[in-house]
C-alpha positions as CSV (number, residue, x, y, z in Angstrom):
1,X,-23.9,84.5,-82.1
2,X,-26.8,86.6,-83.4
3,X,-28.8,85.6,-86.5
4,X,-29.3,88.0,-89.4
5,X,-32.8,89.5,-89.7
6,X,-33.6,87.3,-92.8
7,X,-32.8,84.1,-90.9
8,X,-34.7,85.3,-87.8
9,X,-37.7,85.7,-90.0
10,X,-37.5,82.0,-90.8
11,X,-37.3,80.9,-87.2
12,X,-39.7,83.5,-85.6
13,X,-42.9,82.1,-87.1
14,X,-42.2,78.7,-85.7
15,X,-42.3,80.0,-82.1
16,X,-46.1,80.3,-81.8
17,X,-49.0,78.3,-83.0
18,X,-50.6,80.7,-85.4
19,X,-47.4,81.3,-87.2
20,X,-47.1,83.4,-90.4
21,X,-44.1,84.7,-92.3
22,X,-43.8,88.4,-93.0
23,X,-45.3,87.9,-96.5
24,X,-48.4,86.3,-94.9
25,X,-47.6,82.7,-96.0
26,X,-47.6,79.9,-93.5
27,X,-44.4,77.8,-92.8
28,X,-44.2,74.3,-94.1
29,X,-42.0,71.4,-92.9
30,X,-40.0,71.2,-96.2
31,X,-39.3,74.8,-97.1
32,X,-35.5,75.3,-96.9
33,X,-35.2,72.7,-94.1
34,X,-31.7,71.6,-94.9
35,X,-30.5,75.2,-95.4
36,X,-32.0,76.1,-92.1
37,X,-30.3,73.2,-90.3
38,X,-26.9,74.1,-91.9
39,X,-27.3,77.8,-91.1
40,X,-28.3,77.2,-87.4
41,X,-25.4,74.8,-86.9
42,X,-22.9,77.1,-88.6
43,X,-24.0,80.4,-87.2
44,X,-25.6,79.5,-83.8
45,X,-24.0,76.2,-82.9
46,X,-27.6,75.0,-82.3
47,X,-30.2,72.9,-84.1
48,X,-33.3,74.6,-85.4
49,X,-35.3,72.9,-82.7
50,X,-32.9,74.2,-80.0
51,X,-33.2,77.7,-81.4
52,X,-37.0,77.5,-81.4
53,X,-37.0,76.4,-77.8
54,X,-34.6,79.2,-76.9
55,X,-36.8,81.8,-78.7
56,X,-39.9,80.5,-77.1
57,X,-38.4,80.7,-73.7
58,X,-37.1,84.3,-74.4
59,X,-40.6,85.3,-75.5
60,X,-42.1,83.7,-72.4
61,X,-39.7,85.6,-70.1
62,X,-40.6,88.9,-71.9
63,X,-44.3,88.3,-71.6
64,X,-44.0,87.4,-67.9
65,X,-41.9,90.5,-67.2
66,X,-43.7,93.1,-69.4
67,X,-47.4,92.2,-69.5
68,X,-50.3,91.6,-67.1
69,X,-51.5,88.5,-69.0
70,X,-52.6,85.6,-66.8
71,X,-49.6,83.2,-66.4
72,X,-51.6,80.3,-67.7
73,X,-52.2,82.2,-71.0
74,X,-48.5,82.9,-71.7
75,X,-47.3,79.4,-72.4
76,X,-49.8,78.7,-75.2
77,X,-49.0,82.2,-76.7
78,X,-45.4,81.1,-77.0
79,X,-46.1,77.6,-78.4
80,X,-45.8,75.7,-75.1
81,X,-48.8,73.5,-74.1
82,X,-50.5,74.8,-71.0
83,X,-50.2,71.5,-69.3
84,X,-46.4,71.5,-69.7
85,X,-45.7,75.2,-69.3
86,X,-44.7,75.3,-65.6
87,X,-42.5,72.1,-65.9
88,X,-40.7,73.4,-69.1
89,X,-40.2,76.8,-67.7
90,X,-38.9,75.6,-64.3
91,X,-36.5,73.1,-65.9
92,X,-35.1,75.9,-68.1
93,X,-34.8,78.6,-65.5
94,X,-34.9,77.0,-62.1
95,X,-37.9,79.2,-61.2
96,X,-41.6,78.8,-61.6
97,X,-43.3,81.2,-64.0
98,X,-45.0,82.9,-61.0
99,X,-41.7,83.5,-59.2
100,X,-40.1,84.8,-62.4
101,X,-43.1,87.1,-62.9
102,X,-42.8,88.5,-59.3
103,X,-39.0,89.0,-59.5
104,X,-39.1,90.7,-62.8
105,X,-41.5,93.4,-61.7
C-alpha cells in the first residue's frame, strides 16, 4: 500500500534527526499520534515505527546508490546512529553498506 502525500508528510520528518514539517514546524510526540497509529495500521498494515524504519532504510539505500557520500556519513543522515548503521543495514538487507554501494553502481 502507498500512503497519500499528506500522510507521507507526517512520517517523512521523523526519518532524520533535524526533522521539520513542510510548514517549518518541528514534530512533537503528541501531535496526532493516535490518528497516525490508526492510519498506518489501516493503510499500511504497519506501525508508525515500522514505517519509519522502512523509510529510513529506503533513504539509506538511495544515498548509497546515488551519492558519493562517505558510507559512515549516510547512517546518521537517515536517523541511524553511526555505531549501529552497519549492523542495522546488514540485518535488513543481508549485505553490508559497502557491498550494497558497490553493487548498486
